[in-house]
N, C-alpha and C positions, 0 to 999 in steps of 0.2 A: 663537267662530270668527272667522277673519279675514274682512274684507269681500270682496265679490265683485270689487272693483277692486284686489285685492292686487297684480296684475301691474304696476299703474301706481304702486305705492308702494314705499318702502324702509323697512327698520327702522333705527333708530339708537339708540345708547345715550346716555341723559341723563348728563351729567357730575355725577351726584349719588351719592356713595358715603359711607355713614356707618359708622363703626367704633365698637364699644362693647364693654364687658366688659374683663376683665383677664387671666384665665388659662384655659388649656385643661386639663381634667382628664386626668391620665395614668392608666395601668394601675396598679391597686392590688391588693394581696393581704391579706386579713384572715383571722383565725382563726375558723372556724366548726366546730362539732363535727358532722362528717358521717360516714356509713358508707361513702361512696364512696371508691374507690381514687384516682380522678381526677375533677375537677369544675371547671366554669366557670359564672359568671353574667355575662351580657352585656347591656348596654343596647343595644337593637336599632337605634335611629336612628343612633347614631354608632359602633356596634360597639366600645364601650368596655367592657373587662373590669372588673367591680366586685368579683369574687372569683375566685380561681384556686387549685386544688390539683393539683399535678403536671399542669398543663394541657397540656404538650407531650409527655407520656409516651405512647408508641405503645401502642395497645390494640386489641383486636377489639371490634366494635360491634354484632354480631348484627343484628336486624331494623331498628335505626335506619337501617341502609343504605337501607331503602325510602323514606326521605325523598328521597334523590337519585333513586331509580327513579321515584317518583311525579312528582317535579318535571319530570324529562325527558319523561315520558309526557305530561304536561299541555302542555309547551312544544312537543312535536314531533308530536302526533297529534290528530286530530279526536275530541273526547270523545264525540260522538254516534254515531260510526261503529260498526258491528256487526262483531264478529270471530267466526269459527267456529274453535273450539279443536281442535288436533290433539294426538296423543299425545306428540310431541316437546316441545310447549310445557309440558305439565303433568308431565313426567318429573322431578319434584323431590320430595324428602322434606320432612317438617316441617309446619308450620302451613298451613292450606288454607282457601280460601273455597268449596271443593267443586266445582271445575271438573272436567269429564270430557270426553274426546275427543268431538267432535261438538256440544258445547254452543255456543249462541249467546250472546254477552255483549258489552256495549258497553264502549268504552274507559273511559268514566266509571266504570262499575261495577268495572272492573279497579282503578281508583284507590281506590275505596271498599274494595275487597277487600284491597288491600295495606296501606292506612293504618288500617283499623279492626280486622278480625280478623287482620291481618298475614299474609295469604295468600302463601306462596312460589309457589304456582301462578299467582297473579295477577301477581306480579313477573316470573316467567319468561315468561309469555304476553306481557306488555307488551314485554319485551326483544326477543322474536322478532318482534312486530308492527312495532316501530320499526326494528330493525337486522338482523333475519334470523338472528342468532346471539347466544349469550351473550358470546363474546369481543369481538365488534364493539360490543355494548352497553357492556361494561366499558370499552372505549376511550373511548366517548362520556361515560361517567361520569367518567373520569379527566380528560378534557379540560375538562369543566364544573367539576370540582373546582379545577383550576388557575385558571380564570376567576374563581371566587369567592374565591380566595386560600387554599385548603386545601392548603398546601405540604407537609404532613406526613401525607398520606392517599393510599391506593392501594386501588382497588376491583378485585375479581376476579369478582364475580357480583352480580346485582341483588337478591338476597334477604337476604344477610347470613349465609348458612351459613358455618361455619368453613372457611377455605381459606388455605393459605400465600400470603402476599403481600396479604392482605385486612386492612387496618388503618387506623386513624385516631388522632386525639387529641381530647380533650374540647374544646379550643379550636377545632379545625377543625370539629367537629360543631356548635358554637355558631354559627360563621360560616354553615354550611349552613342551620341552623334559622332564623337571622335573615334570610337571603336568601329561603328558601322561603316564609316566612310573609307576605312582601310580595306573593306571587302570589295573587290573589283566589280563583281556583279551588282552589288548594292549601289556602288558609286555610279555605274553606267546607267542604272534605272533612275535613280533619284535626280540625276543631273539632266535628264531628258526633258525638253520643253513640251514636246508632243510626239505621239507615236501612232502609227497605223497598226492595228491588230485585227485578228479575225477569230471570232468565237460566236457561239450561238447554236441554234438547232433549226435549220442547218447553219453552220458558221457563215458569217458575212463580215466584210471589212468595215471598220469604224475607226474613228480617231479619238484618242484619249489625250486630254490637255492637262498639263501640270498646273495645279492651283498656286504654286509658289511663284508669285510675280517677281520676286527678287532675282530670279534667273534672267529676266529681261531688264530689270531696273538697274542692276549692279553687275557690271561685267565680270569681276572676279568670282561671283557666286557660282557654286557647283552643286547646290542642293540645300536642304534635305527634305523637310516636311512641315506642312502647315497643320493647324488644328483650330476648331472653334466649337464650343457649345455655350449655351446661355450662362451656365455656371462657371465654366473655365475662362470665358472671354477668348480673345484672340491669342493663340499660342503659335510659336514659330521656333523651330530648330533649323539653323542654316550653317552652311560651310562656305568658305571662300578661300581661294588660292591665289597668291600673288608673289612673284619673284622667289619661288621655292618655299614660301611660308604658307602653312595651312592653319586657318583659324575656325573655331566653332563658336557660334553665338546662339544663345537661348534667351527668349523672353516669354514669360507666362503672364497672361492677362494684361496685354498691351494694346491700347487703342490705336497706336501708331507704330505697329511692329516693323513695317518695311523701313521707315526712317530710323527707328531705333537700331536696327541691325546695320544699316549703312554707317551710322555714327560709331557703333562698336567696332566694325571692321576698319574704318578709317583710323580710329584711335589705335587699334591693335597693330595695324601695319606700320604705323608711325613709330612704334616702340619695338619692333622686331625686324630681324634681318637674317637671311640665310647665308651662312659663311662656310667656307671649305675647311676641312681638317687637312691641312697641307702637309701630308706625310707621303714619303715615297719609300719603297723598299729596295732601292737600287743596290744596296750593299748586301742583300740577302741572295744566296744562290741555292739551287736545288741540285743535289747529286743525281747524275744520270749514269746508269749502268749499261755497258756495251756500246758506248758511243766514242767518237773520236775526241770529244770534249768531255771533261769530267763532270761539268756542271752547267746549268743553264740559268740565265738571269730571270728575274721575276718583276711583276708590276701589279698594281691594283687595277681591277677591271674598270673602275670609274672613281672619280674624285668624291669621297664621302663628304657630307655636309651636316650641319646641325643648325637649329634656329637659336640665334643669340637674342636675348631679351634685355633691352636697355643697356646695350653694349657691355654686358657682363658675361665674360667667358665662363664656360663650364670647366671643371676639372675632369679630364677624360683619361682613361687607360685604354691601351690597345693590346689585344692578344692576337698572336699569329699562330694559326694552325696550318701545318703543311704535311703532305705525304713525306715519308722519310726519304724516299728516292723514287725515281722513274726509270723504266726500261726504255732504251732507245728502240725505235725512233720516237722523238717527242716533237709534236707540231707546235708552231708558234700560236699562241693564244689558247693553249690548253689549260683548263682550270685544274690547279694542283693543290689548292688550299683555300683558306678563308681568313680574312682579317675582321676581328670583332671590336667595335668601339663601344665602350660603356662609360656611363657617368661614375666618377669616383665617389665612393661612399654609398650611394643608393644602389649601385649596380645596375641602374636602368640601361637597357640596350638602346644605343643611339642608332647604330646601323651595322649591317653585315655586308662585307664586300668580298667577292670572289678574288682570288689571286691567280694570275695566269702567267704563262711563260712569255717572254718577249722575243724569242727567236726559235728557229728550228734547230734541233740537235739530232744528228743521225750517227 
């Protein structure tokens, strides 16, 4: 936290910028034997495509649509609020979490209901709660898609039922998965294998089980969402974490999607590694006013890292933002600034690290 006297201080940028590395890894396509009609493997930190097969081909995506629905629900509603379901909300066919008119259900339970058993009733109910109608919610979905960079996607409904004008690409869904997994609430829900919840009229306890079998089949898997309709075929967006690297895999219309994703992840992890940005700021001191010592030493709160692809380093710049001074007493471990690491050229943010004092100064 910044000190209580923040209003009497200013931030400044130390003129210390280090550049290292040689090349930025570009998008590459490699031949893997997959059942999927279209597929993408993305490194989540940089959104770099490690593999692509017909990545920009327009496809229907079935219930992987609910990634966007759940994300918007988490971002725009109080997850603890209770909803009373009406008949309009649950007037939808297909998979269900078992909602009936008159049921009481929390928004959080709706998110579990759409991401685990893929309830169309949960997705519809959330859309009505947030926007009051399906068309208005679809507008919100499309606006969010553009913000994320999904330029070849258009949503017509929150559940993923087949409808003219409802389409995406494997690449766009990978961008969505990469974005969504960074939301802690979304991550916690989509990575859950099963959960006990209580809803109904009156509410009673029941168990919701995740349709994503990859959570049990492949240890590094941490989500995200399955989908199927006759037109779409089997669709899957998944995420996996291993040794500090996060990968997003997407397959659309894949008869053997579980094994497709394992192949993609094993390929991806063999070409990536999490490496530290080995910098220290031992030489930087912060002025302290009213203390026996004129300054205090500083350190980064944790060692920053980035994902290196095919052993190719990034060109990175570091920016240091510090309070101009501190008033005594200053406790050890007090946060007094920020170190920001960015990719040179693109300006992409790699990470932000708090700067803290290494000693007490009285």
